[in-house]
C-alpha positions in Angstrom: 2.9 18.0 -27.2 4.0 14.6 -26.0 1.5 12.2 -25.9 1.8 9.1 -23.6 -0.1 5.9 -23.4 -1.6 4.2 -20.5 -3.0 0.7 -20.0 -5.6 -0.1 -17.1 -6.5 -3.4 -15.3 -9.6 -3.8 -13.4 -11.9 -1.2 -13.0 -10.2 2.0 -12.5 -12.5 5.0 -11.7 -12.8 7.1 -14.6 -13.2 10.3 -13.0 -9.8 9.7 -11.2 -8.2 8.9 -14.5 -9.0 12.4 -15.6 -5.9 13.4 -13.7 -3.8 12.1 -16.4 -5.0 15.1 -18.4 -5.2 15.5 -22.3 -1.5 14.3 -22.9 -2.5 10.8 -22.2 -4.3 8.0 -24.3 -5.8 5.5 -22.2 -6.4 1.9 -23.3 -6.0 3.2 -26.8 -4.3 1.9 -30.0 -0.9 1.7 -28.1 -2.3 -0.4 -24.9 -0.2 -3.5 -25.9 3.0 -1.4 -25.4 2.2 1.4 -23.2 4.2 3.9 -21.2 2.5 3.0 -18.0 0.0 0.5 -16.5 -2.6 1.5 -13.7 -3.8 -1.6 -11.8 -5.8 -2.6 -8.8 -5.8 -6.1 -7.8 -4.7 -7.6 -11.4 -1.8 -10.3 -10.7 1.1 -9.3 -13.0 3.5 -12.1 -11.8 4.2 -14.0 -14.8 3.3 -11.2 -17.1 5.7 -10.3 -19.8 6.4 -6.5 -19.6 6.4 -4.8 -22.8 9.6 -2.9 -23.9 8.1 0.6 -23.7 6.9 0.1 -20.2 8.3 2.6 -17.8 5.9 2.9 -14.9 3.1 0.9 -12.9 0.8 2.7 -10.6 -1.0 0.4 -8.1 -4.4 2.1 -7.1 -4.0 0.9 -3.4 -1.3 0.4 -0.9 -0.3 -3.3 -1.4 2.0 -4.3 -4.1 2.1 -8.0 -3.7 0.5 -8.4 -7.1 3.4 -6.9 -9.0 6.8 -8.4 -9.5 8.7 -5.7 -8.0 12.2 -7.1 -8.4 11.6 -8.0 -12.0 10.3 -4.5 -12.8 13.3 -2.8 -10.9 15.7 -4.6 -13.0 14.0 -3.7 -16.0 14.0 0.0 -15.0 10.3 0.3 -14.5 9.2 2.3 -11.5 6.4 1.1 -9.5 4.3 3.5 -7.4 1.3 2.9 -4.9 -1.1 5.2 -3.2 -0.4 5.2 0.4 -3.3 6.7 2.3 -5.8 6.9 -0.5 -8.0 4.1 1.1 -6.8 4.8 4.8 -10.3 6.1 5.9 -12.3 3.1 4.4 -10.1 0.5 6.1 -9.9 2.6 9.2 -13.9 2.4 9.2 -13.9 -1.3 8.4 -11.5 -2.1 11.1 -13.6 -0.1 13.8 -16.8 -1.6 12.5 -15.3 -5.0 13.0 -14.2 -4.2 16.5 -17.9 -3.3 17.4 -19.3 -6.3 15.5 -17.1 -8.6 17.6 -17.7 -7.1 20.7 -21.4 -7.5 20.4 -21.6 -10.3 18.0 -24.2 -8.6 15.9 -23.6 -10.9 12.8 -24.4 -14.1 14.9 -27.3 -12.3 16.5 -28.9 -11.5 13.2 -28.4 -15.0 12.0 -30.2 -16.4 15.0 -33.3 -14.0 15.1 -33.9 -15.0 11.3 -34.2 -18.6 12.5 -37.1 -17.6 14.7 -40.9 -18.2 13.6 -44.3 -17.9 14.8 -46.5 -15.3 16.4 -44.5 -15.3 19.5 -41.1 -14.1 18.1 -41.0 -11.2 20.4 -41.1 -13.5 23.3 -38.4 -16.0 21.7 -36.2 -12.8 21.3 -36.7 -11.8 25.0 -36.0 -15.3 26.2 -32.9 -15.8 23.8 -31.2 -12.5 23.8 -29.0 -13.1 26.9 -26.5 -15.0 24.7 -25.8 -12.1 22.6 -25.3 -9.4 25.3 -21.5 -9.0 24.4 -19.4 -6.6 25.9 -18.4 -2.9 25.7 -15.1 -1.8 24.2 -14.5 1.3 26.4 -11.9 0.6 28.6 -10.5 -2.4 26.7 -6.9 -2.5 25.5 -6.4 -2.0 21.9 -3.4 -3.0 20.0 -2.2 -1.5 16.7 0.6 -3.1 14.8 1.9 -0.8 12.2 1.4 3.0 12.6 1.3 4.1 8.9 -1.6 6.1 7.2 -4.1 3.5 8.3 -2.7 2.3 11.6 -2.3 5.8 12.8 -6.0 6.8 12.0 -7.4 3.5 13.8 -5.1 4.3 16.8 -6.6 7.8 17.2 -10.1 6.7 16.9 -9.9 3.9 19.2 -8.7 6.2 21.8 -11.6 8.4 21.0 -13.7 5.6 21.7 -12.6 5.2 25.1 -10.0 2.2 24.7 -6.6 2.0 25.9 -4.5 2.3 22.8 -1.0 0.6 22.3 0.9 1.1 19.1 3.8 -1.0 17.7 6.0 0.3 14.6 9.8 0.3 14.7 9.7 2.1 11.1 7.0 4.8 11.6 7.9 8.0 10.0 8.4 11.2 11.4 5.3 12.6 9.4 3.2 9.9 10.6 4.3 10.1 14.2 3.1 13.9 14.5 -0.2 12.6 13.6 -0.8 10.1 16.2 -2.2 11.1 19.5 0.1 11.5 22.5 -2.4 9.3 24.3 -1.3 6.4 22.1 1.0 4.2 24.1 4.2 3.5 21.9 5.9 0.2 22.7 9.3 -1.2 21.4 8.5 -4.9 21.6 5.6 -6.3 19.7 5.2 -8.9 22.4 3.9 -5.9 24.6 0.9 -5.8 22.1 0.4 -9.6 22.5 0.6 -9.5 26.2 -1.7 -6.6 27.1 -4.4 -6.2 24.3 -8.0 -7.5 24.2 -8.2 -6.3 20.5 -5.3 -6.6 18.0 -5.1 -5.2 14.4 -2.3 -5.3 12.0 -1.5 -3.0 9.2 2.0 -3.8 7.9 3.2 -4.9 4.4 3.7 -8.7 3.8 7.5 -9.4 3.9 9.7 -12.2 5.0 10.1 -10.4 8.3 6.2 -10.0 8.7 4.9 -13.4 7.5 3.3 -15.1 9.9 3.4 -12.5 12.6 0.5 -14.2 14.5 2.3 -17.6 15.1 2.5 -20.2 17.8 5.0 -17.9 19.8 2.7 -14.9 19.5 -0.4 -16.9 20.8 1.7 -18.3 23.8 2.2 -14.7 25.0 -1.4 -13.7 24.6 -4.2 -14.0 27.5 -7.6 -15.4 26.9 -10.4 -13.9 24.6 -8.3 -11.7 22.3 -10.0 -10.5 19.1 -7.5 -10.2 16.0 -8.4 -8.2 13.1 -6.5 -8.6 9.7 -7.2 -6.3 6.8 -3.6 -6.2 5.9 -2.4 -9.6 4.3 -3.7 -13.0 4.9 -0.3 -14.4 5.2 0.3 -12.5 8.3 -1.4 -15.0 10.1 -0.4 -18.9 10.6 -3.6 -20.6 10.3 -2.7 -23.8 11.9 -1.6 -21.8 15.1 -4.9 -19.8 15.0 -7.0 -22.8 15.1 -5.1 -24.1 18.2 -5.5 -20.9 19.7 -9.3 -20.6 19.2 -9.5 -24.2 20.4 -7.9 -23.2 23.7 -9.8 -20.1 24.2 -6.6 -17.7 23.4 -8.4 -16.1 20.3 -12.1 -15.2 21.0 -12.5 -14.2 17.2 -10.6 -13.6 14.2 -11.9 -11.2 11.5 -10.1 -11.2 8.2 -10.7 -9.5 4.9 -8.7 -12.4 3.1 -10.6 -15.4 2.5 -9.2 -19.0 1.9 -10.8 -22.3 2.0 -9.5 -23.4 5.1 -11.0 -20.3 7.2 -14.5 -20.7 5.6 -17.3 -21.9 7.8 -15.1 -22.1 10.9 -16.7 -21.1 14.4 -15.4 -17.7 15.7 -13.8 -16.9 12.2 -15.4 -14.1 10.2 -14.2 -13.9 6.6 -15.1 -10.7 4.6 -14.6 -10.6 0.9 -11.6 -8.2 0.6 -13.9 -5.1 0.9 -12.0 -3.2 3.5 -10.6 -0.3 1.2 -13.4 -0.7 -1.4 -15.6 2.2 -1.0 -16.5 4.3 -3.6 -14.7 7.2 -2.1 -11.5 5.0 -1.6 -11.5 3.8 -5.2 -11.9 7.5 -6.4 -9.0 8.4 -4.2 -6.7 5.8 -5.4 -7.5 6.4 -9.0 -6.9 10.2 -8.5 -3.5 9.6 -6.7 -2.5 7.0 -9.2 -3.4 9.3 -12.2 -1.6 12.2 -10.7 1.6 10.0 -9.8 1.8 8.7 -13.3 1.3 12.1 -15.0 4.0 13.9 -12.7 6.5 11.0 -13.6 5.9 11.1 -17.1 5.8 14.7 -17.6 8.6 15.6 -15.2 10.5 12.4 -14.4 9.8 13.1 -10.6 9.3 10.2 -8.6 6.7 10.2 -5.5 5.5 7.1 -3.6 7.6 4.5 -5.3 8.1 1.3 -3.6 11.3 0.3 -5.8 13.0 3.6 -6.4 13.7 6.7 -4.2 11.6 9.5 -4.1 13.2 12.5 -6.5 11.8 16.0 -6.8 13.4 18.9 -8.7 11.8 21.7 -10.3 12.5 21.8 -14.0 13.8 25.1 -15.3 16.0 24.1 -18.1 15.1 23.3 -21.6 16.0 19.6 -21.4 16.0 17.0 -18.6 17.5 13.6 -18.9 16.3 10.8 -16.5 18.8 7.8 -15.9 18.0 4.7 -13.9 21.4 3.2 -13.2 22.9 0.4 -11.2 24.2 1.7 -7.8 28.0 1.4 -8.6 30.7 3.8 -7.3 31.4 7.1 -9.2 28.4 6.7 -11.6 27.4 10.5 -11.0 31.0 11.7 -11.9 30.9 9.5 -15.0 27.7 10.9 -15.9 28.8 14.5 -15.3 32.0 14.0 -17.2 30.1 12.7 -20.2 28.0 15.7 -20.4 31.1 17.9 -20.2 32.7 16.1 -22.9 29.5 16.8 -25.0 30.0 20.4 -24.4 26.6 20.9 -22.5 26.2 22.5 -19.1 24.5 21.0 -16.1 22.1 23.5 -14.6 20.8 20.7 -11.8 21.7 17.4 -11.1 20.1 15.2 -8.3 21.1 11.5 -7.5 19.1 9.2 -5.1 19.9 5.4 -4.5 17.7 2.9 -3.2 19.3 -0.9 -2.7 21.1 -1.8 -6.0 19.8 0.9 -8.3 19.7 4.6 -8.3 17.7 7.4 -10.0 19.3 10.6 -11.4 17.5 13.8 -12.8 20.0 15.6 -15.1 18.8 19.2 -16.2 20.8 20.6 -19.1 21.4 24.0 -20.2 21.0 23.2 -24.0 18.5 24.2 -26.5 19.9 22.0 -29.4 17.6 18.9 -29.1 19.7 16.8 -31.5 22.7 17.3 -29.3 20.8 16.2 -26.3 19.4 13.2 -28.0 22.9 12.3 -29.1 24.2 12.5 -25.3 20.9 10.3 -24.3 21.9 7.8 -26.8 25.4 7.7 -25.4 24.1 7.1 -22.0 21.6 4.4 -23.2 24.7 2.3 -24.5 26.6 2.8 -21.4 27.4 0.0 -19.0 25.4 0.2 -15.7 22.7 2.4 -17.2 19.2 0.6 -17.3 16.8 3.1 -18.8 17.2 6.6 -20.2 14.5 9.1 -20.8 14.4 12.7 -22.4 11.9 15.2 -21.0 11.4 18.6 -22.8 10.2 21.6 -20.9 6.9 22.5 -22.0 
């Protein structure tokens, strides 16, 4: 039986790692040159990837801590675990919405300053400042309707809010799960213009960086609460400070602390715990383990951020997987070389993403040495980045 090696970073739930099965050695003798990494928040930028590394699984949705472009050029498939912590983040956002509406945090801090036997009288005399407001009937905007955003939109509607959703890239599968009562808008400014509460759930890209900027705040009305459990860089902090000063922003709640945000009035900073429940950490570890096992044992790719999803049932004795540059006629050249080797192809599938492509090549050939010779020829070919041989168990 083929044995694979995995190196883990951070504290990956050990129950979740059981999903790797007996064929995987975790943090063993080969951890400095493993087949795969499983990471949480470890910053891999500047890390020199070992030659044997074939896959990185991020136990979470965001992959900003991984140098994606470098990994892709080296033929390393990067996976994430979308949706594994979606419920945890959803609950954190809903809780933040309620806390903002009633200002319970400040209320608790105030009560703890009271002293004396007449504390009950002091409470009654001062409680009006924390009366707050109800969220029922308020307008709630969700930017990004993926696994997390869709759940938040649905639950906000169930709480009696008028929900607006914006996502130009929402998948068909996710769209089916969004309540018909959620009002989809085609212009993000409609969220800014109409909503009392706004939460954002998009990846950090050049396009989304500083989504909340001066132009966005200029469109908003007064007393808007913004909740950011996605990425800190989605907010232009200087523009935020001005928006708070002018009364546009009533409160900003974020899970991403920087020094300039701390100890600021009307800003609540949490220690990046939105998706860090016991259940979410277990779900992320399980999904990461399953993804790595499937890729290493079958070559199939699911939930990759840098290569296309590719699935194909393996019925032949051997499978060769190829990561190649996305150039014209590459599949024809692969097929020709197999034919010249006197081997029949039972199935072939090729999918491309940006500048690279991934090929699953199933061979009707029982001679392992013959297959290895073919794989070696591919490995030395122009535009082929990485080659693997998988033997049917």
